[in-house]
N, C-alpha and C positions, 0 to 999 in steps of 0.2 A: 473423385477417382471410381471409375468402374471394377468394383472385383465379382470375380470369373470362375466357375469352381470348378473341375469336372464335374461331378453332378449332376450341375448344371450341363455340360454339353451333353449327355447321354442323352439325359430328358429334353435337349431340344433340339438332334438330331440334327438335321442340316439344316433349321429353319433360321432367319438372319434376326438378329438384335435389334433392331430398327427401337424397339417402342424403348430401350430400356436406357432412362440419362447415364450421359457421364461426361465427361470434363471436355466440355468443345473446343479443339484443335485446327477449327476454321472448315472451312462449308468446297466443297466440289465446284470449279468455277471455268474451266479449262474441257476438255478432252481430253485422253490420254493420261489422268491423273496428274495435271500440272496445272496447278495451282497454282492461288494465290503464294509466291510460296515462304511470304512469314509464315506462314501454317503450313510447312511440306517439311520432309526429310529427303535424304538424297542415298535410293545406297550404296552399301560403302565397298561390297565385296563383290566377283562376277555374275554370284547370282543368287537371288531369295525365295523361298517360298510362300506363296501368299494357301493360306491354306479359311472353313469357316465357319471355325467358331476357333480360342485363342489356345488352341491346344495342341503342338504337336504329335498324337499319336490321331486325329482327326482326319481325313485325305487330303490330300494336295488339291489346290483349284487350279491355279494356275503359277506361272513362273515373272517374278519383275529382275531386270540386269541390272549390270554397272550404272550408276548415275541419273537413274533415273529418280524425277522430281514424283511424290506422292502426296497427296495429299492428308491430311492429318485429320480421320475427322471427331476419333474419340481417344484418350488413351482408357489401356485396361489392366488390373493386376489379375493375374488372375494366379486363380489355385492350382491351377493343373504346375505353374513351375513356367520353366526349371526356376528354380531354390532360389538360382544364385541373382536371378533377371529373370523375377515375372513379370514384366513388364511389357505390353503388347498395344497394337497404332491400328484402329478399326481407318482401314481404307474403303473406297467405295463397289471392290469384291469382295471383300471381308476380310479376313487380317495380317496382319504380318508381325511376325517379334522385333520388340526397341534392339534388338547385339545389335545387328550391322546394319540400321540407322541414322543418322546422324540427319542431328536435328538442326533448323539453319533459323533463322532468324535474323532473316533479312535484310539489312538496313538504306539509305534512300542513296542513290546517285554521289559517289564519292567528286569532291572537288578535286581536281588535282593539287599539286603544291605548284607556287611559279619558279620558284627554286631549290635545290635540296643542298645541306648542309659540307662543309668538306667532307663529312668523312660519313658522311651515312646517314640516313635514318631507316628502323622497322616497321614496316609495311603487315596489315592483316591484310587477307582477303577476307571482302565479304560480300562477295556472291559463291551460289553452289559452285560453280566451278568456271573457269577462266586459259585459256587457250595463251598462254607462251607462245611467242617467236626469237631464232632467231638470225641476225642482218648479215648479209652479204655483200657483200661490193656488188654495183650497177643495182643497190636497187629491188635484193633479190630477200626475202623474205623465207624462214621457213617453221614447220609445225614445232612445237620440243614437247617440252613437259604440258602438264593441266594442272593448275592449278586448285589449288582443295575450299575451301571453305576455314575460317580460322587459322586457316598457317600461316606461317611466317618470314618474311622475307628482307633481305639490306636493300632497300634503293637508293642505287650511288648517283644515278644522274634520271634527266628528261629530256624525251624526241620526240622528233614526228615521225606517227607509229605509221603503215600501209596505208588509214584509213585518213588520213590526215590531221588525227589528234593526237593533244599530249600522253602518252607511252612512257613508264619507266624503266630504266634499266636497271634487270637485277646484275647483286655480284653472286656467284654460287662456287662460295669458296672451297666447297670440297675436290670440284672438278676445276677450278680456275677459270672456268665462262663467265660471261658478261648473256644475258636476257631479255625478254622485253614486251609486259603488258601490258595491258589498256590502264593506264594511270585512275578512271571513276572506277575500279573492280577494286582495289586497294585503299585503306585506311590509313596512313598513314599513324603510330604509336609513336605517345612522347615519352622522354625520360623517365617523368614524374609514373607517367601507370606502370610503373616496371623496379620504383627505387626501394632498397633494401628496406626491408621495414626490420621491428625487434634491433636496433644495432645497440639498445645500450645492454642485451643480456650478453655477458663474456660468452666469448666464444665455445671452452670445454663446456659449458652448460647447456647447451644445446646435444639433443641427438635426432637418429630419424631411423625409427624400425617400422620393419620387416616382415612378418611374415605372412608367412612362403603356405605353411598352412588355412589359415583364415583370407586369402592374398587383400592384408590393411594393411595399412601404411599405416602408424601416428610419429608424430613428432612434441619432444618434452624438453621443459626450458628448466633446469634443475630438479629432474625426475616429476616435472608436474606434465600435464597429458595437456599442449596448447592447441592440436588441428589432429584430427585423423578423418580421414576419406578409403573408400574403397581403392585396390586396383585390380588391373595382368597382372602379375609376374608373365615368366617363362616359360615356356614350352618342353614339354620332358626333351632330353636329350634323346634320339632316338640309338639303339640300344648298340649297333656297329657302326658310330660312327667315324668316319673314312677320315683317317690321319692330314694333318692340320684345317679341319675343321675347324670351328669354334662353336663350344656348346650352349644348344638353347638355354637349359635351364640358366633359372638366377641361383648364382653362387654364392653356398650361405656363409655369414662369418662373418668378420670388422672391417669394415673401409673408411677412408673420407672423402668426400666429396676431391672432387681434384683440378674441376673443367666446368664452368657455367660459358655456354652456348646460350642466349638469347632464338637464332634460329640457326637450323642444324639439317643438310640432304644425308640423310638415309638410305640403303640401297644399298645397289652394285655403282654405279659410279655412270650407267653408261648416257647415251645421250643420245633419245628416244623421246616419241611423242606415242607410245603403244599406251592406253593406260592402264593395261593388264601388271607391264612390268614394274619389276620392286624396284620401284624410285620413288624416294620419299621426301620430294623438297621438302625444306619450310617445315619443317618439326618444332615446335614450337614450344621453348623453359626446360633446355638440354640443363643438363650436369649429371656427371660424366662420376663413375665412381667404383674401379675397376680399373685394370692395366689393360684391360680385351674389350674395351670401349660400354661395359654394362652399362646404365644410367635414366637417371625418372628424368620423364618428358611425358609431356603432352601426347594427345594422339586424333586424329580430325578420322580414320579408318575402320574406327569402330564405336561401340557404347556397350561390351559388352564385360563390365567390372567386373569381381567379383571371381574366375573362375583363369586359369594360364592361359594363355595366350600368344604372350610373345614373343621375337627371337632370342629372349638374354634381360632386354632391357625390363623397365616400373612401368608400364601404361600407366598415364591415371587422365580427367577429363580436364581438358586446359583449364579454368578457373586455378581446379586444386595443383593442377603444374608449377601455375602463377606465384601460385602465393609461397609457393615451398622456393622455389626461386629467389624470391622475393628476400624469403624467412632464412634460408640458409649459410651458411659458410663458402667460399668466399664472396666480399660485396662485387655483386659485379661492377665493374667500370661503362661507361658505354658507350664509350667512343673506339670500344674497340670489339672486334670478331668473336672472342672469346676473354678467359681469364681461367687465367690459369694455377694454381692458388690452394696446396691440404685444407676442407673446411670440414667443416658439421661431417660428427662422428654418424656411420652411418652400420646396421646394424643387422641382420639377416637372418631368420633363424625361420 
């Protein structure tokens, strides 16, 4: 992994760093940076900037836009920071900060299931993104949400899609509708992958501590730390919060996990195909711990842990969220959309 300092940036100016050794992440194979997606990243926000060096203080070279796939040639740890996340990626035209790049490790095409269990089965998106459709009478199909890599959804059926191939029917429990997606783009998730762990530990001996100052989560068993990770908690609320609006801060205090959902639609709940709308279907491994819905959950729309970024929840990378989901009480029952029961103590300081 390449380390790069601000002094190096000043010394080299606008020179390319092509001669420096770093961790190889792939080779540019196709135009417009859309290379082999096994070595690529997706832009998660409306726009990001490209810089000549891994340093925000250098002049911007160009922009990349939402859902562009970038071929990542090197991973760079820059002394120029930022301190919470100094990881950058070299692309063919410069450097992009990793904070809003979703790393992609795309799987081969999935073989569709031939039948769906009566209670449904979870499925994980394994392509950078895929377009869902709603089906109406008379063979009319209409675009709906775009689903993203590592998001998780409830598969409840299988039909012949508009292209004549198998498509899964997905159930959106938040807004109570069905929509459809190419079955080759989802990997079924079997119950053994998210079965409870540490079940021999008495529930009262488990605690989850979140430090707002350090943006850090620690899980304890009988006072002994057994897991820790970096997180992103809620952004500071506006000073003049409109009446009826829920604060965006993650509230300090003591709570208990109340509800577990392996897949949750977050956002306004609108039916839209606008990729910039505040709709986040398939948020993985959600554990609600306050009455207003503040939760731990996996995150597919940023990779910038260590600073407050959320609307109140505790954002985690998906593997960390899955571990916590399996470890914390209550134990999730695989046949249900959710499990609601008082569980593990959560202390936010």
